[in-house]
N, C-alpha and C positions, 0 to 999 in steps of 0.2 A: 927508841925515844927516851927510855929510862934505863940507861946502862948500869945503874947501881942496883937494879933488881926490884925497884918499887912496884912496878906493874905485876911482876911475878908474885911478890908478897901479897899484893891485893887480891890476885886470883886465888891464892891460898886462903886468905882470910874469908873470901866469899865462897869457899868450898867448891871451887870449880877446877879441880886438878886433873881432869881427864885429858887424854892425849889430844882430843879434838879442840878443847878450849885452852889448855895450858901450853900446847906446843905447836899448834897449827897456825901459821901466819895468815892463812887464808880464811880463818874462822872469824867472822865479825862478832863483836861483843854482843850485839843484839841476838844473834843466833845462839851464842853460848848461854846467854841469860834464858832464852826460851827453852833450850835443851835441859837446863837445870831448874826449870820452873821458877824463875826469878822475874821481877819486873824489869824489863829491858831499860826503861828510862832511869830507874834508880841505879842500875849497874853502870850505865853510861855516865851518870852524874858522879858516881864514886870515882871513876877513872878520870874524868875531867878535873876533879879536885886534886889529882896528883900534880897538875901544873901549878897549883897555888899552895903546895905544901901539905895538902890533905891526903886522904879524906878524914873527916871527923868520925867519931864513933857513931854518930847518928846516921851519917851517910853510909857507913859500912853496914849498920843494922838494916837500913832501908834496902840495901842491895842483897842482904841475906833473906829478906822476907819472901816466903813462898807465895805464889799466886796460882790460881786454878787454871 
């Protein structure tokens, strides 16, 4: 969907570089977020922002926030 590597860069920004999250096409973003103790909704919103030229710094920071 993002052949220029935008999604891969966002995964890197969100510090989710493991093989499960960064390379597995069958790994849903929500599962990746849970695996890395992130808020799944914030991670999804950051990826949705790619379609409109984002994400903003605030969206990235929300995706980076750890949850219990």
